[in-house]
C-alpha positions in Angstrom: 26.0 43.6 7.9 23.7 40.9 6.5 23.1 37.1 7.5 23.2 35.0 4.9 20.5 32.3 5.7 20.6 28.5 4.8 17.2 28.1 1.8 15.9 24.7 2.1 16.7 22.0 -0.9 13.3 22.8 -1.7 14.9 26.5 -3.4 16.7 24.1 -6.3 12.7 22.8 -7.2 11.5 26.4 -6.9 14.9 27.0 -9.4 14.3 24.9 -11.7 11.1 27.1 -12.6 12.9 29.9 -13.2 14.6 29.8 -16.4 12.3 31.2 -18.7 12.5 34.4 -16.3 16.1 34.1 -16.2 16.6 34.3 -19.8 14.0 37.3 -19.9 16.2 39.6 -18.9 17.0 42.2 -21.1 20.5 44.2 -21.8 19.9 48.0 -21.9 21.8 51.5 -22.7 21.5 52.3 -19.6 20.0 50.9 -16.1 19.8 52.5 -13.2 19.6 49.0 -11.0 20.8 48.5 -7.4 22.9 45.1 -8.1 26.2 45.7 -9.3 29.0 43.1 -10.4 32.5 44.3 -11.1 34.4 41.9 -12.5 37.5 43.7 -11.4 40.5 43.8 -13.7 43.4 41.9 -11.4 45.9 40.8 -14.8 46.3 37.5 -14.9 44.0 36.2 -12.1 40.0 36.1 -10.7 37.9 39.4 -8.6 34.5 39.4 -8.7 32.5 42.1 -6.6 28.8 41.7 -6.1 27.4 44.7 -4.9 23.5 45.7 -3.5 22.7 48.8 -2.5 19.4 50.3 -2.6 16.8 51.7 1.2 16.2 48.7 2.7 19.0 46.4 1.2 22.5 46.8 1.1 25.1 43.6 0.7 28.8 42.6 -0.1 29.6 39.2 -2.2 33.7 39.0 -3.1 34.4 35.5 -5.8 37.8 35.6 -5.3 41.0 38.2 -4.4 43.1 38.5 -7.5 47.0 37.4 -7.6 49.1 37.4 -4.6 51.4 39.6 -6.2 49.2 42.3 -7.3 47.3 44.9 -5.6 44.2 45.9 -7.3 40.8 44.8 -5.3 41.6 46.6 -1.6 42.3 49.9 -3.4 39.4 49.2 -6.4 36.6 47.9 -2.8 37.4 51.6 -1.3 36.6 53.2 -4.3 33.5 51.8 -4.5 32.9 52.8 -0.6 32.7 49.4 0.6 33.9 49.5 4.6 32.1 45.5 5.2 32.2 42.2 3.5 29.4 40.3 4.2 30.7 37.2 2.6 33.8 36.3 0.5 34.4 33.2 -2.0 37.8 31.4 -2.6 36.9 29.6 -5.4 40.3 27.2 -4.3 44.0 28.0 -3.3 45.5 28.8 -5.8 47.5 32.3 -5.4 45.8 33.9 -8.7 42.2 33.1 -6.8 43.2 33.7 -2.6 46.4 35.9 -3.6 44.7 39.0 -1.8 42.9 37.8 0.3 44.6 39.0 3.0 45.1 42.2 2.4 41.4 41.8 2.1 41.0 40.9 5.4 43.6 43.9 7.2 41.1 46.3 5.2 38.0 45.3 5.9 35.0 43.6 8.1 34.3 40.3 7.0 31.7 38.3 8.5 32.0 35.0 6.8 34.4 32.9 4.4 34.0 30.1 2.1 36.9 27.8 1.3 36.6 24.6 -0.9 38.5 22.9 2.3 41.8 21.4 -0.7 44.4 22.8 1.7 47.9 24.5 0.1 51.0 24.7 1.6 51.9 28.1 0.0 52.7 31.3 2.7 49.4 33.1 0.7 47.8 30.6 2.0 48.9 29.7 5.1 48.8 33.7 6.2 45.3 34.1 4.7 44.3 31.1 7.3 45.7 32.4 9.7 44.0 35.4 9.6 40.4 34.3 9.8 41.2 32.4 12.8 42.7 35.1 14.8 39.9 37.8 13.5 37.3 35.4 14.1 36.0 35.9 11.0 32.6 32.3 10.4 34.2 29.6 7.9 31.9 27.6 5.7 33.1 24.2 2.9 30.2 24.7 1.0 29.0 21.7 -0.8 27.3 20.8 -4.2 22.6 21.4 -3.6 23.5 24.0 -1.1 21.4 27.2 -1.2 21.8 30.2 0.8 19.9 34.0 1.0 21.2 37.1 1.7 18.4 39.9 1.0 17.6 39.3 -1.9 19.9 37.7 -2.9 20.2 34.2 -4.1 22.9 31.5 -4.4 23.4 28.2 -5.1 26.4 25.7 -5.0 27.0 23.7 -8.1 30.1 22.8 -6.3 32.3 21.3 -5.4 30.4 17.5 -3.7 33.3 16.5 -2.6 37.0 16.9 -2.5 39.8 14.8 -2.8 43.0 17.3 -3.2 42.0 18.1 -6.7 42.8 21.2 -6.0 42.0 23.3 -9.7 39.3 21.1 -10.5 37.8 21.2 -7.2 36.8 24.8 -7.2 33.3 26.6 -5.8 31.3 27.0 -8.1 27.9 29.0 -7.7 24.9 30.3 -9.5 23.8 33.8 -7.6 21.0 34.9 -8.9 19.2 38.6 -8.2 15.6 38.0 -9.2 15.9 37.7 -13.0 19.4 38.6 -13.6 21.9 35.7 -12.8 25.2 34.2 -12.9 27.3 31.4 -12.8 31.3 31.6 -11.7 33.2 28.0 -11.7 37.0 29.3 -10.6 39.1 26.9 -12.8 36.8 24.1 -12.8 37.1 22.2 -16.0 35.3 20.1 -18.4 34.5 17.2 -16.1 33.0 19.3 -13.5 31.1 21.0 -15.8 29.6 18.1 -16.9 28.6 17.0 -13.2 27.0 20.1 -12.9 24.8 19.7 -14.9 23.8 16.6 -14.0 23.2 17.4 -10.7 21.8 21.8 -11.0 19.7 24.3 -13.1 22.6 26.4 -14.8 20.1 28.1 -17.1 21.9 32.2 -16.4 22.1 35.2 -17.7 26.1 35.6 -17.4 28.7 33.1 -16.8 31.7 33.7 -15.9 34.6 31.8 -18.4 35.7 28.8 -15.9 39.5 29.0 -15.9 40.0 32.4 -17.4 38.8 30.8 -20.7 41.0 28.1 -21.3 39.9 25.2 -23.1 40.5 23.1 -20.1 36.7 24.4 -19.3 33.4 25.6 -21.2 32.6 22.2 -22.7 29.9 22.9 -25.1 27.0 20.8 -23.6 27.6 22.9 -20.2 27.9 26.3 -22.6 24.2 24.5 -23.7 22.8 24.2 -20.3 23.9 27.5 -19.0 22.3 29.4 -22.3 24.2 32.4 -21.7 24.0 36.1 -22.8 26.5 37.5 -22.0 29.6 36.0 -21.2 33.0 37.1 -19.4 36.6 36.1 -18.6 39.3 37.2 -16.6 43.3 37.8 -18.2 45.8 39.5 -18.2 47.0 41.0 -21.1 49.3 39.3 -23.4 50.0 36.4 -21.2 52.1 33.4 -21.3 49.0 31.4 -21.2 47.1 32.4 -24.3 44.3 32.9 -22.2 41.8 32.9 -23.8 41.1 29.7 -25.9 40.8 30.3 -29.5 38.8 27.6 -29.7 36.5 29.0 -26.6 35.9 32.5 -28.8 35.5 30.5 -31.6 31.8 28.3 -29.3 31.1 31.8 -28.1 31.1 33.1 -31.2 28.6 30.4 -33.1 26.7 30.1 -30.9 25.7 34.2 -31.2 27.0 35.1 -27.2 28.5 38.2 -26.7 31.7 38.0 -24.8 33.9 40.1 -22.8 37.3 40.0 -21.2 39.3 42.1 -18.9 42.3 41.7 -21.0 40.8 44.0 -23.4 38.2 45.2 -21.3 39.4 46.5 -18.5 37.1 46.1 -15.0 33.5 45.1 -16.4 30.7 46.6 -14.3 27.2 44.8 -14.6 24.5 47.0 -13.0 21.5 45.2 -13.1 17.4 46.0 -11.4 17.0 42.5 -11.6 14.9 41.9 -15.0 17.4 44.5 -17.3 20.5 45.4 -17.2 23.5 47.1 -18.3 27.3 47.1 -18.9 30.4 49.2 -18.8 33.8 48.7 -19.2 37.2 50.6 -18.7 37.5 50.8 -23.1 35.3 52.8 -24.9 36.5 51.1 -28.1 34.3 48.7 -29.2 34.6 44.6 -28.6 36.6 42.8 -31.9 36.5 39.5 -31.9 40.1 38.6 -32.7 43.2 37.0 -31.1 47.0 37.9 -30.4 49.1 35.7 -32.7 50.4 32.6 -31.6 47.6 32.6 -29.2 47.2 29.4 -30.3 50.3 27.8 -29.4 50.8 29.2 -26.2 48.1 27.6 -25.1 50.1 24.3 -25.8 53.2 24.6 -23.7 50.5 26.9 -21.1 48.6 23.9 -20.6 51.7 22.0 -19.4 52.7 24.1 -17.1 49.4 25.0 -15.6 49.6 20.6 -15.1 53.0 20.9 -13.6 51.9 23.6 -10.9 53.3 23.8 -7.4 50.4 22.9 -5.0 51.9 26.1 -3.2 49.1 27.8 -5.5 52.2 30.2 -6.1 52.1 31.5 -9.5 53.9 28.9 -12.5 54.1 31.8 -15.7 57.1 33.1 -16.9 58.2 35.9 -16.3 58.8 37.9 -19.3 61.9 37.9 -18.3 62.0 34.1 -18.1 60.2 33.7 -21.2 63.4 34.7 -23.4 65.5 33.3 -20.7 67.9 35.9 -20.1 67.4 35.8 -16.1 65.2 33.7 -14.3 62.3 35.6 -11.3 62.5 33.3 -8.5 59.4 35.5 -7.0 57.2 33.7 -10.3 59.4 31.4 -11.6 58.3 27.6 -12.1 59.3 24.6 -10.3 61.9 23.7 -13.1 63.0 26.5 -13.9 64.5 27.3 -10.4 66.1 24.0 -11.3 68.1 25.4 -13.8 69.9 27.5 -11.3 72.8 26.3 -9.8 73.1 24.8 -5.5 68.7 24.0 -6.6 67.1 20.6 -7.0 63.8 20.2 -7.0 63.3 20.0 -2.9 64.6 23.6 -3.0 62.9 24.8 -5.6 60.1 24.0 -3.8 61.1 25.5 -0.8 61.5 28.2 -2.7 57.7 28.7 -4.2 56.2 28.1 -0.2 58.7 30.8 1.5 58.2 33.1 -1.5 58.3 36.4 -1.5 61.9 37.0 -1.9 63.5 41.1 -1.5 66.8 40.0 -2.3 68.5 37.0 -3.3 70.2 36.8 0.7 67.0 36.0 1.8 67.6 32.7 0.6 69.2 31.6 3.6 66.4 30.2 5.1 66.3 27.2 2.1 67.9 24.4 3.7 71.6 23.7 2.4 71.4 27.0 1.3 74.9 29.3 3.5 76.6 32.5 1.8 79.1 30.2 0.0 76.4 28.6 -2.5 74.7 32.0 -2.6 77.8 33.6 -3.5 77.8 30.4 -6.4 74.4 31.8 -7.0 75.2 35.2 -7.1 78.3 35.1 -9.6 76.3 32.5 -12.0 74.3 35.8 -12.9 71.3 33.6 -13.7 68.7 36.0 -11.6 67.0 38.6 -12.5 67.8 42.3 -10.2 65.5 42.8 -7.5 
């Protein structure tokens, strides 16, 4: 594996002069390049794989690892022939970003993991941290201004400067450059954080991975103007209940004549580059059309409220398909508010359920304080919970 080498802060000033070169990158129909960026379709979650393969240099970087309920990342990496990973970056501990990290650690030799330092009480986060410690994997909490190189790949940390427990807002955000082609990824950082990045870093980049799955809580017009991307990409689940991506964000991209792709419509998106030109390949053969599903704007309002109420555990609070029509409640992905609709389940027990899920049967609820056989029987008789 390649060693991640820390640059001096001189690199930050070097990068400031690279915007003209970066903006000169050109899209081509096909490019036989050594560097690949794979925006993996993981549903309503994030996972981006960067690979470098040529005669002299090899490197693998994974930014976020998909949702805890999915199993897409390991098979995809195996399909790419990957056995070792130099660096895994987890933007923040929400379960749609850190979700499959444990599986990744079980299947691949990982050299180093970066996280913001914000913690979670979820089993997903706790299990991943235990594996990092038990496997003696390098661990680092990067901060604004740090810069690194991995062979010819340059990494600059854009955020956070410090942490205060704001999990989404303080997502680890990076600018990754391979020669004249560069990428910015910001996790779920919001507009306020984007403005702080503008004040501390050079942001001009070829590709922008839209923050927060394309939500209007991110991608401020000034931030977009600072990045000046040729291509924007977002990761979101098809027909997701949040209404991602936001119509306002898509309209902004269209107004600025920025081409965009999304995993909900295009599947996995692969960028191949030689450092000067790049090509884009998607799973879907149809041309990209600029349109939004009916009702997306209305869904966005309720989704934003749901996200604000999301438990610190990071487990998905998006209502399930069953939960949306209130026919039943899926205890493995219901929000705290939905769980409290179940008999004998108050706020405290709902939080315990979120911390300890997934469950394979209702009988497993006995691990929740105060839920004995008689109360579990009441829950079963209420017939409000979806079948397993």
